[in-house]
C-alpha positions as CSV (number, residue, x, y, z in Angstrom):
1,M,127.6,-4.5,-54.3
2,V,127.1,-0.9,-54.3
3,V,126.0,0.8,-57.5
4,V,126.8,4.5,-57.7
5,H,124.8,6.6,-60.1
6,T,126.8,9.5,-61.4
7,Q,125.2,12.4,-63.2
8,P,126.9,14.3,-65.9
9,S,128.0,17.8,-65.2
10,T,125.7,20.6,-66.1
11,S,128.4,22.2,-68.1
12,E,128.7,19.2,-70.4
13,V,125.0,19.0,-70.8
14,K,124.6,22.6,-71.6
15,H,127.4,22.3,-74.0
16,K,125.8,19.4,-75.7
17,K,122.5,21.1,-75.8
18,N,124.1,24.1,-77.4
19,R,125.7,22.0,-79.9
20,R,122.4,20.3,-80.8
21,K,120.7,23.7,-81.1
22,L,123.5,25.0,-83.3
23,S,123.3,21.9,-85.5
24,K,119.6,22.2,-85.8
25,K,119.8,25.8,-87.0
26,P,119.8,26.2,-90.8
27,A,123.0,27.4,-92.3
28,R,122.8,31.0,-93.2
29,T,123.7,31.4,-96.9
30,A,124.8,34.7,-98.5
31,P,122.0,36.1,-100.6
32,A,122.6,36.1,-104.4
33,E,123.8,39.2,-106.0
34,G,120.8,39.4,-108.3
35,A,118.5,39.2,-105.4
36,E,120.3,42.2,-103.7
37,D,120.1,44.1,-106.9
38,H,116.5,43.3,-107.3
39,D,115.8,44.4,-103.7
40,M,117.7,47.6,-104.2
41,D,116.1,48.3,-107.5
42,E,112.6,48.0,-106.3
43,P,112.5,51.4,-104.5
44,S,114.5,53.0,-107.3
45,S,112.2,51.6,-110.0
46,A,109.3,52.9,-107.9
47,S,110.8,56.4,-107.7
48,A,111.6,56.3,-111.5
49,S,108.1,55.4,-112.3
50,A,106.8,58.3,-110.2
51,E,109.2,60.7,-111.9
52,S,108.2,59.5,-115.3
53,Q,104.6,59.9,-114.4
54,Q,105.2,63.5,-113.2
55,Q,107.1,64.3,-116.4
56,H,104.3,62.9,-118.4
57,E,101.8,65.1,-116.6
58,N,104.1,68.2,-117.0
59,A,104.4,67.4,-120.8
60,Q,100.6,67.2,-121.0
61,N,100.3,70.5,-119.2
62,G,102.9,72.1,-121.5
63,Q,101.0,70.8,-124.5
64,D,97.9,72.3,-123.1
65,D,99.6,75.6,-122.6
66,D,101.0,75.5,-126.2
67,I,97.6,74.7,-127.5
68,I,96.1,77.6,-125.6
69,I,98.8,80.0,-126.9
70,D,98.4,78.8,-130.5
71,T,94.6,79.2,-130.4
72,D,94.8,82.7,-128.7
73,P,93.5,85.1,-131.4
74,S,95.1,88.1,-129.7
75,A,98.7,86.8,-130.1
76,P,100.6,88.2,-133.1
77,S,101.6,85.8,-135.8
78,Q,105.2,84.9,-136.2
79,S,105.2,85.4,-140.0
80,A,103.8,88.9,-139.9
81,A,106.4,91.5,-140.9
82,P,107.0,94.4,-138.4
83,A,105.4,97.7,-139.4
84,F,107.5,100.8,-138.7
85,P,106.0,104.3,-139.0
86,P,107.5,106.6,-141.6
87,L,110.3,108.9,-140.3
88,P,109.0,112.5,-139.9
89,A,110.5,115.2,-142.0
90,S,111.7,117.1,-138.8
91,A,113.9,114.1,-137.9
92,Q,115.5,114.1,-141.4
93,K,116.3,117.8,-141.2
94,A,117.8,117.4,-137.8
95,T,120.3,114.9,-139.2
96,L,121.4,117.3,-141.9
97,K,122.3,120.2,-139.7
98,S,125.5,118.8,-138.3
99,E,127.0,117.2,-141.5
100,M,130.2,118.6,-142.8
101,R,132.9,117.3,-145.2
102,R,136.5,118.4,-145.7
103,I,138.0,117.4,-149.0
104,P,141.8,117.7,-149.3
105,I,143.2,119.3,-152.5
106,P,146.7,118.4,-153.8
107,P,149.2,121.3,-154.1
108,H,149.4,121.1,-157.9
109,R,145.5,121.5,-158.1
110,M,145.3,124.6,-155.9
111,T,146.0,127.0,-158.8
112,P,143.4,125.4,-161.1
113,L,140.9,125.4,-158.2
114,K,141.3,129.1,-157.7
115,K,140.8,129.7,-161.5
116,D,137.7,127.5,-161.7
117,W,136.3,128.4,-158.3
118,V,133.2,130.1,-159.7
119,N,132.3,127.1,-161.8
120,I,132.8,124.8,-158.7
121,F,130.9,126.4,-156.0
122,S,128.0,127.5,-158.2
123,P,126.6,124.0,-158.8
124,L,127.1,123.1,-155.2
125,T,125.1,126.0,-153.9
126,E,122.4,126.2,-156.6
127,I,121.8,122.5,-157.3
128,L,122.5,120.9,-153.9
129,Q,121.8,123.9,-151.7
130,L,125.1,123.4,-149.8
131,Q,127.4,125.8,-148.1
132,V,131.0,125.8,-149.5
133,R,134.2,127.5,-148.6
134,M,137.9,127.2,-149.7
135,N,140.4,126.8,-146.8
136,V,143.7,128.0,-148.3
137,Q,145.7,127.4,-145.1
138,R,144.6,123.7,-144.8
139,K,144.5,123.3,-148.6
140,C,141.1,121.8,-148.7
141,V,137.5,122.6,-149.6
142,E,134.9,122.5,-146.8
143,I,131.2,121.8,-147.5
144,R,128.3,121.5,-145.1
145,T,124.5,121.2,-145.2
146,S,122.2,124.1,-144.6
147,K,118.5,124.6,-143.7
148,H,117.7,124.7,-147.4
149,T,119.2,121.3,-148.2
150,T,116.5,118.8,-149.0
151,D,118.4,115.8,-150.4
152,I,119.9,113.6,-147.7
153,G,122.7,112.5,-150.1
154,A,123.5,116.0,-151.3
155,I,126.7,116.3,-149.2
156,Q,128.0,113.0,-150.5
157,K,127.4,114.1,-154.1
158,G,129.2,117.4,-153.4
159,A,132.2,115.6,-151.9
160,D,132.5,113.3,-154.9
161,F,132.3,116.3,-157.2
162,V,135.1,118.1,-155.5
163,K,137.2,115.0,-155.2
164,A,136.8,114.3,-158.9
165,Y,138.1,117.8,-159.7
166,A,141.0,117.3,-157.2
167,L,142.0,114.1,-159.1
168,G,142.3,116.0,-162.4
169,F,138.9,115.7,-164.1
170,D,137.4,118.7,-165.9
171,V,134.7,120.7,-164.2
172,N,132.2,119.8,-167.0
173,D,132.9,116.1,-166.6
174,A,132.8,116.2,-162.8
175,I,129.5,118.0,-162.7
176,A,127.9,114.9,-164.2
177,L,128.3,113.4,-160.7
178,L,125.7,115.9,-159.4
179,R,123.1,115.2,-162.1
180,L,123.4,111.4,-162.5
181,D,123.1,108.8,-159.7
182,D,124.9,105.8,-161.4
183,L,128.4,107.4,-161.8
184,Y,131.4,106.4,-159.8
185,L,135.1,107.0,-159.4
186,D,137.7,104.2,-159.7
187,S,141.4,104.6,-159.1
188,F,144.3,102.2,-159.3
189,E,148.1,102.2,-160.0
190,I,150.2,100.5,-162.6
191,K,152.0,98.5,-159.9
192,D,148.7,97.0,-158.8
193,V,148.6,95.2,-162.2
194,K,152.3,94.5,-162.8
195,T,155.5,95.6,-161.1
196,L,157.5,97.7,-163.6
197,H,160.5,99.9,-163.2
198,G,162.5,102.3,-165.3
199,D,162.0,102.2,-169.0
200,H,159.4,99.4,-168.8
201,L,157.2,101.6,-166.6
202,S,157.6,104.5,-169.1
203,R,156.7,102.4,-172.1
204,A,153.6,101.1,-170.2
205,I,152.5,104.7,-169.6
206,G,153.1,105.5,-173.3
207,R,151.1,102.5,-174.4
208,I,148.1,103.7,-172.3
209,A,148.3,107.3,-173.6
210,G,149.3,106.6,-177.2
211,Q,150.6,109.2,-179.7
212,D,149.0,112.6,-178.8
213,G,146.6,110.8,-176.5
214,K,145.0,108.8,-179.2
215,T,144.7,105.5,-177.3
216,K,143.3,107.2,-174.2
217,F,140.7,109.0,-176.2
218,T,139.7,105.9,-178.1
219,I,139.2,104.0,-174.8
220,E,137.1,106.9,-173.4
221,N,134.9,107.1,-176.5
222,A,134.4,103.3,-176.8
223,S,133.6,102.8,-173.1
224,R,131.8,106.1,-172.5
225,T,134.1,107.0,-169.6
226,R,136.6,109.7,-168.7
227,I,140.2,108.8,-167.9
228,V,142.9,110.7,-166.1
229,L,146.5,109.4,-166.4
230,A,148.5,111.0,-163.6
231,D,152.0,109.5,-163.7
232,T,151.5,105.9,-162.4
233,K,148.0,106.5,-161.1
234,I,144.9,106.0,-163.3
235,H,141.5,107.4,-162.4
236,I,138.3,106.5,-164.3
237,L,134.9,108.2,-164.1
238,G,131.8,106.5,-165.4
239,S,129.2,103.9,-164.6
240,F,130.0,100.5,-163.1
241,Q,129.9,98.5,-166.3
242,N,131.7,101.1,-168.4
243,I,134.5,101.4,-165.8
244,K,135.0,97.7,-166.0
245,I,135.4,97.9,-169.8
246,A,137.9,100.7,-169.7
247,R,139.9,99.1,-166.8
248,D,140.2,95.8,-168.8
249,A,141.5,97.6,-171.8
250,I,144.1,99.6,-169.7
251,V,145.2,96.4,-167.9
252,S,145.8,94.7,-171.3
253,L,148.0,97.6,-172.4
254,I,150.0,97.5,-169.1
255,L,150.6,93.8,-169.6
256,G,152.1,94.4,-173.0
257,S,149.2,93.9,-175.5
258,P,149.6,95.9,-178.7
259,P,147.2,98.8,-179.2
260,G,145.7,97.2,-182.4
261,K,144.5,94.2,-180.4
262,V,143.0,96.4,-177.7
263,Y,141.2,98.4,-180.4
264,A,139.7,95.3,-181.9
265,G,138.4,94.2,-178.5
266,L,136.9,97.7,-177.8
267,R,135.1,97.6,-181.2
268,T,133.6,94.2,-180.3
269,V,132.5,95.5,-176.9
270,S,131.1,98.7,-178.2
271,A,129.0,96.9,-180.9
272,R,127.7,94.6,-178.1
273,M,126.7,97.6,-176.0
274,R,124.9,99.2,-179.0
275,Q,122.9,96.0,-179.5
276,R,121.9,95.9,-175.8
277,A,120.8,99.6,-176.0
278,L,118.4,98.6,-178.9
């Protein structure tokens, strides 16, 4: 009896060995998401800590710089007001050389202007030291400063004086603008208060003027102002507070208040003004 020993093929053995080796290898499991995040966050956290340390150092350096600036005695204080040197007199005179004003004159005021011309240019030249001329072609009065002008607001006062005369005020009343500083001009129309037409507008003008100008004169004396009633336009010359008193009385008349009621209000206001003067 013959016994034959057969050897397994090398391919099968290798295959088995490979299978054993594969079975012995541990199964590779996917890493957890938290672990990946932790691994990835480790370098980022390190860089963030480095940046925060650098910022802390910069902040300390900035504080040191601020402390040095605050303790510097040569640095100017923030609360100190700036000091400006006074303007030299030569600079003020230089600004006055080129100033000029042209005041238009209405056609109906040209004839009175020619009659009162001596009384108009005399205060301008003597009091304010201005140069004045009448331009008949342009129908205006031109004033300008000269080398003798000392007041920087002289040309404005002169322009207000000529404008007041052009609006209809008397020369003696308008000249007060040159001597006093707290006088002003105020102008408004009847239609600014209430829109009136025809006979209603005529009656409103009559209520303001009164019989023979009695109402207008009463308002002027009570409020210490001067009033010019030119058709539907009303011009008031006086101080700020007195202009308000006269304007309120005129507005009441335009709106239809009887003159007696306006007189009573003016008496109350004038008595109050006398008490304040005392």
